N, C-alpha and C positions, 0 to 999 in steps of 0.2 A: 639407504644405499650410500649416500655421500659420506655419512659418518663412518660407516664400516670400512669403506675403501680408503678414505683420505685422513680422517681425523683419528682413527684408532691407532695408527702407527705413531702419531704425534702425542697421543695420550698414554702410550705404553710407558710403563714404569722403567726408569733407567737404573741399572745396577751400578752402585757406586763402589762397592768393595765385596770381595768374596769372604772376608773375615778370616782367611787362611794366609798366613805369612808366606810370601813367595809365590802366591798364585794370583796373578792379575786378572782383572775383569776382561772378558772378551766381548766387545760390543756386538759383533756379528756371530755369536756362538752358534745359533741355529744353522746358519749357512756353512760354518766350519764343520759342524757335526754331520750335516748331510753329505758334505764332500768326503769326510773321513770314512763314514759308514759305507758310502758307495765304493770308495777305493778298497775298503776291507773286503766287501763282497766280491770284488774283482780279483783281488790278490789271493783269497782263500781258495779259488778255483784250481790253484796249482797243487793243492793237497788232495789225495785220493778221496773220492766221494763217500766211500764206506767208512772213513775214519771218524771216530767219535769227536776228535778235536774240531774237524771241519763242521760236523753237524751242529755242535754246540755254538761255535762262532757264528755260523750262518743264522742260527735260530735267534740268538739274542741281538745280533746286528740288524736283522730284518725287522724285528720288533721295534728296536730303537729308531731305526730309519723311518718306519711307519709313523711313529709318534711325532718325530721331528717334522715330517711332511704334513701331518694333520694339524699340528699346533703352530701358531705364529709367535707366541709369547714364551720367553725363556722360563718364566715362572710356571706356566702350564706344563712345559716339557719336564721340568724338574719334578713337579708334583706327580705327573702320570708315570714317569719312570721310577721315581722313588730310589734313585741310585746316587744321590748327591747332587752337587751343583753342576751346571752345564760346563763350567771350566774344568771340573774334575772328570766329567765324561769325555771332554776333549783329550785330556792327558791319558785317560784310560784307552781311548781309541788309538791314539798315537803309539802307546805301548803295545797294543794288540797288533798293530801293523808291523812293529819291530819284531815281535814274537813270531808272527807268520813267516817273516823272512828267515828267522833262525830255524824254525821248524822245517821249512823247505830245505834249508842247508843241511840240517842234521838228519832228516828223514827217519824219525823214530819208528815209522811204520814199515821200514825196509829190513827188519830183522828176519833172517832166514828161519824157516820152520825147524831146521835141525840145529840151530844155535843152542849151545849149552853154556850157561853162566857158571863161572867158578864161584863156589860158596866158601868163604873163609870163615871158619869158626874160631872164635877167640874167647877164651875163658877168663880174660882179664876182668877184674872187678869194675863195676860201673862207678864212676866218680859220684860223690855225694850230691853235687850240684845238678846232676842229670836225673830228672824224675823217671821213675820206673812206671811205665804204663802197662799195668796188668789188667786185662779185662776181667770183670766179675763173672760169676757162673751164668750160664744161659738160662733164661726162664723156661719153665716146664712147657709153656705153649709152643716154644720153638721146636722141641722134640716131637710134640704131637703133630705139628705142621709138617715137619720133616718126614715123619712116619707116613702121614697121609699122602704126601707128594711122592714118596718112594714107592708106594704101593700102586700108583697109577700105571696103566699100561704104557709102554713106550710107543713112539710113533711107528716104528717098523713092526711092532707086534699087533696082530688084530685083537681087538677087545673081545672078551668072551661074552656071548649073549646068554640071557637067562635060560636055564634048562639045558644048556649045551656045555659040556666040559671040554677044556682044552688039554691036549696031551702034547708034551714036548718030546721030540725025538732026540 
């Protein structure tokens, strides 16, 4: 008990460098991450609940916060998350908070249903330095799956039972 409570923090490995130019070591990285993740979960509540952006941010932030709360050591946090060093995670969390503010300002979810986007077609040749990404042909399995899915009854159509034919009026 004594060793776990008092000696373990003293024996914890001290990080001397991140090995990344311009990215300094944060000695209290765990506490900083917990604070940033908590703030992120608070800030993201301003985004509508049904938006994919909010769902994604809440999901990975909750996971990372849980790991930070469960682990005491920066090495264990890095290993469990597998997303880089804790200092990189701090920068990422700060960037996410900035993005949340921008998303709230821009409100990309507030596009009216009747909004029509103008499409400008341009027949100008594509410069040689720009790669042309042309998808290859779809595999045969895709068409089989599409056909199988297309033949399923829709939700508002009652499914035909065996021995009973459906007539459409």
